[in-house]
C-alpha positions in Angstrom: -36.5 0.5 -24.4 -36.9 -0.5 -28.1 -34.6 -3.5 -29.0 -33.2 -3.6 -32.5 -32.6 -7.1 -33.9 -29.2 -6.3 -35.4 -27.9 -5.1 -32.0 -28.5 -8.3 -30.2 -25.7 -10.8 -30.0 -25.8 -13.7 -32.4 -23.6 -16.7 -32.5 -20.8 -16.4 -34.9 -18.6 -19.1 -36.6 -15.5 -16.8 -36.6 -12.7 -18.6 -34.8 -14.3 -21.9 -34.6 -13.7 -25.2 -36.4 -16.8 -24.8 -38.6 -15.3 -21.6 -40.1 -12.3 -23.8 -41.1 -10.1 -22.1 -38.3 -8.5 -23.6 -35.3 -10.4 -23.4 -32.1 -9.4 -20.3 -30.1 -7.8 -21.4 -26.9 -8.9 -20.0 -23.6 -6.9 -17.2 -22.2 -4.5 -18.3 -19.5 -5.0 -17.2 -16.0 -2.1 -15.5 -14.2 -0.4 -17.7 -11.6 -2.1 -16.6 -8.4 -5.6 -16.7 -9.6 -5.0 -20.1 -11.2 -3.5 -21.3 -7.8 -6.6 -20.1 -5.9 -8.9 -21.6 -8.5 -7.1 -25.0 -8.1 -7.4 -24.9 -4.3 -11.1 -24.1 -4.6 -11.6 -26.9 -7.0 -9.9 -29.2 -4.6 -12.1 -28.0 -1.6 -15.2 -28.5 -3.7 -14.6 -31.7 -5.7 -12.1 -33.9 -3.8 -12.4 -36.1 -0.8 -10.5 -34.7 2.3 -7.7 -37.3 2.0 -7.1 -36.5 -1.7 -7.5 -32.8 -1.1 -4.6 -32.8 1.5 -2.3 -34.6 -1.0 -3.3 -32.4 -3.9 -2.9 -29.2 -2.0 0.5 -30.1 -0.8 1.6 -31.1 -4.3 0.0 -27.8 -5.9 1.9 -25.7 -3.2 5.2 -27.4 -3.9 4.9 -27.2 -7.7 3.9 -23.5 -7.7 6.7 -22.7 -5.2 9.2 -24.7 -7.3 8.2 -22.7 -10.5 8.0 -19.3 -8.8 11.4 -18.0 -10.1 11.2 -19.5 -13.7 12.2 -17.0 -16.5 11.6 -19.0 -19.6 8.4 -17.8 -21.2 7.8 -21.0 -23.0 8.1 -23.0 -19.7 5.8 -20.5 -18.0 3.0 -20.9 -20.6 3.3 -24.6 -20.5 3.2 -24.8 -16.9 0.1 -22.4 -16.6 -1.8 -24.1 -19.4 -1.4 -27.6 -18.0 -2.5 -26.5 -14.5 -5.5 -24.7 -16.2 -6.4 -27.8 -18.0 -6.1 -29.8 -14.6 -8.4 -27.2 -12.9 -11.0 -27.5 -15.8 -10.9 -31.3 -15.5 -11.2 -31.3 -11.7 -14.2 -28.8 -11.9 -15.9 -31.0 -14.6 -15.3 -34.4 -12.8 -13.8 -35.8 -16.1 -10.7 -36.8 -14.4 -11.8 -39.9 -12.5 -10.7 -43.1 -14.2 -9.0 -41.2 -17.0 -5.5 -42.3 -18.1 -2.7 -40.0 -19.0 -2.1 -39.1 -22.5 1.0 -41.1 -23.8 2.6 -38.0 -25.4 2.6 -36.1 -22.1 4.3 -39.0 -20.3 6.9 -39.3 -23.2 7.7 -35.5 -22.6 8.3 -35.9 -18.9 11.8 -35.7 -17.3 13.0 -38.7 -15.2 12.3 -36.6 -12.1 8.7 -36.0 -13.2 8.3 -39.7 -14.0 9.5 -40.5 -10.5 7.0 -38.1 -8.9 4.3 -39.7 -10.9 5.4 -43.2 -9.7 5.4 -41.9 -6.1 1.9 -40.5 -6.4 0.6 -43.7 -7.9 2.0 -45.7 -5.0 0.6 -43.4 -2.5 -2.8 -43.7 -4.1 -2.6 -47.4 -4.3 -1.6 -47.6 -0.7 -4.5 -45.4 0.4 -6.9 -47.5 -1.6 -5.5 -50.7 0.0 -5.8 -49.3 3.5 -9.4 -48.2 2.8 -10.6 -51.4 1.2 -8.6 -54.3 2.4 -9.1 -55.0 6.2 -6.1 -57.4 6.2 -3.7 -54.7 4.7 -0.6 -53.9 6.7 1.3 -50.8 5.4 4.7 -51.5 3.9 7.4 -51.0 6.6 11.2 -51.1 5.9 13.0 -54.0 7.2 14.5 -53.6 10.7 18.3 -52.8 10.7 20.5 -55.8 11.1 22.4 -56.3 14.3 26.0 -57.1 14.2 
């Protein structure tokens, strides 16, 4: 088969920043393929303890947003989870701090969830690294 040079694919600057245009964002995955992709990324890139915690959180978030009708909310939800999946797959997430603008946009409930997640991670790290660590237990009820 004879190959013509003009038929071969060549890199183009259309839609890139070098052409003076904004970068074209990747297409959003539908919810179920995105959900599966995240679970696969957890299975491949996370330690077993982190995977259990992450899988439970993913399941609860996707269930909680199953009946959302607002298109803007859906796009935001899917785009953030797709970014998360890309970070997990690329191992860029370890040691990275959250963007302040994202934290500022969170509701009080979301900030509370992040705090609980942080406490859970810290407790797990202490249990793994400190032989003298005793898990926090609520005080016993007072007898009257």
